[in-house]
N, CA, C and O of each residue as an XYZ file, in Angstrom:
368
protein
N       1.192     -2.700     13.348
C       0.020     -3.453     13.736
C      -0.691     -2.705     14.856
O      -0.059     -2.255     15.812
N      -2.005     -2.575     14.733
C      -2.789     -1.896     15.760
C      -3.546     -2.928     16.575
O      -4.223     -3.794     16.019
N      -3.434     -2.838     17.876
C      -4.116     -3.752     18.780
C      -5.197     -2.970     19.502
O      -4.887     -1.990     20.179
N      -6.482     -3.380     19.377
C      -7.546     -2.643     20.071
C      -7.458     -2.847     21.578
O      -7.109     -3.923     22.062
N      -7.783     -1.787     22.300
C      -7.784     -1.821     23.755
C      -9.026     -1.079     24.217
O      -9.212      0.082     23.853
N      -9.874     -1.711     25.001
C     -11.105     -1.087     25.471
C     -10.964     -0.810     26.961
O     -10.672     -1.712     27.745
N     -11.174      0.457     27.347
C     -11.101      0.784     28.773
C     -12.486      0.661     29.408
O     -13.432      0.238     28.744
N     -12.612      1.019     30.664
C     -13.854      0.820     31.398
C     -15.020      1.680     30.904
O     -16.165      1.392     31.254
N     -14.775      2.726     30.102
C     -15.859      3.562     29.592
C     -16.304      3.117     28.204
O     -17.075      3.813     27.544
N     -15.823      1.963     27.762
C     -16.150      1.405     26.446
C     -15.630      2.251     25.287
O     -16.135      2.149     24.169
N     -14.651      3.062     25.539
C     -13.985      3.796     24.487
C     -12.878      2.909     23.924
O     -12.112      2.303     24.674
N     -12.805      2.841     22.626
C     -11.797      1.985     22.003
C     -10.557      2.820     21.706
O     -10.628      3.849     21.035
N      -9.446      2.364     22.208
C      -8.156      2.962     21.914
C      -7.349      1.949     21.131
O      -7.573      0.745     21.258
N      -6.434      2.411     20.339
C      -5.557      1.505     19.616
C      -4.133      1.706     20.093
O      -3.644      2.833     20.178
N      -3.485      0.616     20.398
C      -2.077      0.643     20.763
C      -1.311      0.270     19.503
O      -1.501     -0.814     18.952
N      -0.456      1.157     19.053
C       0.321      0.895     17.854
C       1.616      0.215     18.269
O       2.387      0.748     19.068
N       1.841     -0.958     17.721
C       3.048     -1.708     18.026
C       4.142     -1.227     17.077
O       4.005     -1.312     15.857
N       5.219     -0.725     17.650
C       6.330     -0.209     16.853
C       7.469     -1.226     16.866
O       7.618     -1.999     17.812
N       8.248     -1.212     15.824
C       9.368     -2.125     15.693
C      10.663     -1.324     15.798
O      10.840     -0.344     15.074
N      11.560     -1.721     16.680
C      12.863     -1.083     16.783
C      13.806     -1.705     15.768
O      13.828     -2.921     15.577
N      14.579     -0.852     15.125
C      15.579     -1.325     14.180
C      16.883     -0.580     14.438
O      16.893      0.463     15.092
N      17.964     -1.114     13.928
C      19.263     -0.461     14.004
C      19.624      0.030     12.616
O      19.530     -0.719     11.644
N      20.037      1.284     12.518
C      20.441      1.875     11.253
C      21.897      2.278     11.364
O      22.299      2.920     12.335
N      22.676      1.905     10.382
C      24.090      2.269     10.367
C      24.295      3.360      9.322
O      23.977      3.179      8.147
N      24.832      4.497      9.768
C      25.081      5.636      8.882
C      26.539      6.064      9.016
O      27.161      5.896     10.065
N      27.062      6.616      7.935
C      28.397      7.195      8.066
C      28.284      8.457      8.920
O      27.190      9.003      9.065
N      29.378      8.922      9.476
C      29.369     10.027     10.436
C      28.782     11.306      9.857
O      28.031     12.005     10.537
N      29.115     11.618      8.616
C      28.623     12.847      8.000
C      27.100     12.809      7.821
O      26.408     13.786      8.105
N      26.598     11.684      7.353
C      25.155     11.532      7.156
C      24.422     11.562      8.493
O      23.375     12.198      8.612
N      24.959     10.885      9.486
C      24.338     10.856     10.810
C      24.277     12.265     11.404
O      23.261     12.651     11.983
N      25.350     13.025     11.265
C      25.383     14.391     11.796
C      24.344     15.259     11.092
O      23.616     16.013     11.739
N      24.276     15.149      9.756
C      23.295     15.927      9.012
C      21.887     15.565      9.441
O      21.059     16.452      9.648
N      21.598     14.271      9.579
C      20.258     13.811      9.938
C      19.867     14.301     11.330
O      18.721     14.695     11.546
N      20.805     14.279     12.276
C      20.503     14.762     13.635
C      20.166     16.251     13.613
O      19.211     16.680     14.259
N      20.941     17.035     12.878
C      20.694     18.481     12.787
C      19.363     18.753     12.095
O      18.580     19.585     12.551
N      19.109     18.044     10.984
C      17.860     18.234     10.239
C      16.660     17.924     11.121
O      15.697     18.690     11.158
N      16.716     16.808     11.828
C      15.612     16.417     12.709
C      15.418     17.457     13.811
O      14.286     17.838     14.110
N      16.500     17.912     14.410
C      16.416     18.901     15.485
C      15.811     20.210     14.986
O      15.006     20.826     15.684
N      16.190     20.637     13.786
C      15.635     21.874     13.216
C      14.133     21.765     12.983
O      13.431     22.777     12.977
N      13.640     20.556     12.795
C      12.219     20.333     12.569
C      11.521     19.808     13.830
O      10.417     19.267     13.767
N      12.189     19.981     14.971
C      11.636     19.588     16.275
C      11.183     18.122     16.311
O      10.111     17.799     16.823
N      12.015     17.259     15.760
C      11.723     15.832     15.735
C      12.919     15.074     16.257
O      14.054     15.549     16.216
N      12.638     13.884     16.748
C      13.742     12.990     17.087
C      14.266     12.390     15.789
O      13.567     12.385     14.776
N      15.465     11.898     15.818
C      16.034     11.263     14.639
C      15.196     10.040     14.255
O      14.984      9.765     13.074
N      14.729      9.322     15.259
C      13.899      8.147     15.004
C      12.606      8.534     14.282
O      12.230      7.895     13.299
N      11.927      9.579     14.766
C      10.685     10.024     14.123
C      10.952     10.514     12.706
O      10.191     10.208     11.788
N      12.035     11.279     12.524
C      12.384     11.785     11.190
C      12.584     10.630     10.215
O      12.041     10.657      9.111
N      13.353      9.619     10.605
C      13.603      8.486      9.717
C      12.323      7.694      9.461
O      12.082      7.243      8.341
N      11.508      7.527     10.493
C      10.243      6.816     10.324
C       9.324      7.520      9.348
O       8.728      6.875      8.485
N       9.198      8.842      9.471
C       8.353      9.609      8.554
C       8.899      9.585      7.140
O       8.135      9.492      6.179
N      10.221      9.668      7.003
C      10.852      9.618      5.690
C      10.567      8.284      5.000
O      10.214      8.253      3.822
N      10.720      7.199      5.728
C      10.457      5.880      5.165
C       8.977      5.687      4.862
O       8.626      5.092      3.843
N       8.115      6.181      5.729
C       6.676      6.064      5.501
C       6.265      6.824      4.240
O       5.491      6.312      3.431
N       6.779      8.043      4.071
C       6.471      8.842      2.885
C       6.981      8.154      1.621
O       6.290      8.128      0.603
N       8.186      7.601      1.688
C       8.748      6.897      0.542
C       7.905      5.677      0.190
O       7.664      5.404     -0.986
N       7.459      4.947      1.198
C       6.609      3.782      0.977
C       5.293      4.188      0.313
O       4.852      3.547     -0.641
N       4.660      5.268      0.824
C       3.394      5.741      0.266
C       3.567      6.191     -1.186
O       2.752      5.850     -2.043
N       4.633      6.960     -1.464
C       4.873      7.443     -2.822
C       5.120      6.284     -3.776
O       4.656      6.306     -4.916
N       5.842      5.286     -3.321
C       6.112      4.111     -4.143
C       4.815      3.372     -4.465
O       4.599      2.955     -5.604
N       3.962      3.213     -3.471
C       2.685      2.533     -3.674
C       1.815      3.333     -4.645
O       1.202      2.759     -5.544
N       1.759      4.665     -4.466
C       0.960      5.504     -5.354
C       1.474      5.438     -6.784
O       0.682      5.406     -7.726
N       2.791      5.417     -6.958
C       3.377      5.319     -8.294
C       2.993      3.989     -8.938
O       2.599      3.950    -10.103
N       3.108      2.905     -8.180
C       2.758      1.580     -8.701
C       1.291      1.532     -9.109
O       0.960      0.979    -10.158
N       0.407      2.104     -8.293
C      -1.019      2.112     -8.614
C      -1.292      2.923     -9.876
O      -2.094      2.511    -10.715
N      -0.634      4.071    -10.017
C      -0.810      4.911    -11.210
C      -0.309      4.172    -12.448
O      -0.937      4.233    -13.505
N       0.811      3.482    -12.322
C       1.356      2.739    -13.448
C       0.402      1.610    -13.854
O       0.199      1.367    -15.043
N      -0.178      0.927    -12.874
C      -1.135     -0.143    -13.177
C      -2.369      0.416    -13.878
O      -2.875     -0.195    -14.819
N      -2.858      1.576    -13.428
C      -4.016      2.201    -14.092
C      -3.669      2.567    -15.533
O      -4.473      2.363    -16.442
N      -2.470      3.107    -15.735
C      -2.054      3.504    -17.078
C      -1.984      2.298    -18.006
O      -2.520      2.332    -19.113
N      -1.323      1.233    -17.556
C      -1.161      0.062    -18.408
C      -2.453     -0.727    -18.579
O      -2.540     -1.568    -19.475
N      -3.455     -0.479    -17.746
C      -4.741     -1.162    -17.881
C      -5.578     -0.556    -18.999
O      -6.530     -1.181    -19.466
N      -5.236      0.657    -19.434
C      -5.993      1.303    -20.501
C      -5.675      0.647    -21.836
O      -4.539      0.250    -22.094
N      -6.694      0.540    -22.680
C      -6.515     -0.001    -24.023
C      -5.863      1.055    -24.910
O      -6.184      2.238    -24.797
N      -4.953      0.643    -25.788
C      -4.357      1.625    -26.708
C      -5.407      2.146    -27.691
O      -6.349      1.439    -28.049
N      -5.226      3.375    -28.110
C      -6.162      3.958    -29.082
C      -5.382      4.738    -30.131
O      -4.275      5.215    -29.880
N      -5.964      4.853    -31.281
C      -5.322      5.578    -32.379
C      -5.404      7.080    -32.127
O      -6.377      7.583    -31.565
N      -4.365      7.778    -32.555
C      -4.357      9.233    -32.405
C      -5.001      9.941    -33.589
O      -5.497     11.059    -33.454
N      -4.993      9.300    -34.729
C      -5.641      9.937    -35.883
C      -6.463      8.899    -36.639
O      -6.212      7.699    -36.535
N      -7.421      9.361    -37.382
C      -8.325      8.495    -38.140
C      -8.321      8.922    -39.609
O      -8.350     10.113    -39.917
N      -8.285      7.959    -40.491
C      -8.506      8.214    -41.919
C      -7.784      9.440    -42.465
O      -8.421     10.366    -42.968
N      -6.472      9.447    -42.369
C      -5.640     10.529    -42.917
C      -5.879     11.886    -42.265
O      -5.477     12.906    -42.825
N      -6.506     11.930    -41.121
C      -6.703     13.188    -40.400
C      -5.375     13.560    -39.744
O      -4.571     12.678    -39.444
N      -5.136     14.837    -39.520
C      -3.876     15.229    -38.855
C      -3.869     14.758    -37.399
O      -4.914     14.575    -36.774
N      -2.679     14.575    -36.897
C      -2.547     14.207    -35.490
C      -3.032     15.366    -34.620
O      -2.944     16.523    -35.032
N      -3.537     15.072    -33.436
C      -3.988     16.163    -32.547
C      -2.810     17.021    -32.077
O      -1.677     16.548    -31.981
N      -3.097     18.268    -31.792
C      -2.068     19.178    -31.287
C      -1.688     18.744    -29.867
O      -2.476     18.099    -29.175
N      -0.498     19.096    -29.453
C      -0.012     18.741    -28.116
C      -0.969     19.224    -27.021
O      -1.215     18.511    -26.048
N      -1.505     20.435    -27.185
C      -2.411     20.991    -26.194
C      -3.689     20.155    -26.061
O      -4.258     20.047    -24.974
N      -4.131     19.566    -27.174
C      -5.328     18.722    -27.134
C      -5.063     17.444    -26.353
O      -5.948     16.941    -25.661
N      -3.842     16.916    -26.463
C      -3.497     15.669    -25.773
C      -3.246     15.892    -24.285
O      -3.654     15.075    -23.459
N      -2.586     16.981    -23.943
C      -2.143     17.178    -22.563
C      -2.820     18.346    -21.874
O      -2.474     18.661    -20.735
N      -3.769     18.997    -22.518
C      -4.395     20.187    -21.959
C      -5.433     19.920    -20.992
O      -6.031     20.853    -20.455
């Protein structure tokens, strides 16, 4: 959630409210995650937050693509004994 904050120069800043959570990991996974985050110059918290954010975005994009696909009307691939289109014509 973003909360607007206006300073004395009438510039609008947004304060992003973050939520703290507790994550339980097995020792091997926790060690790997700490090393991975450190190698990418990130805190473990930032690494996990970005990972979850990316997963959320990809999931939303997949759902939207699936809805667009299923919204299309079905159509015939061939007409009146004509041969089916070549694969390249369908996917090219």
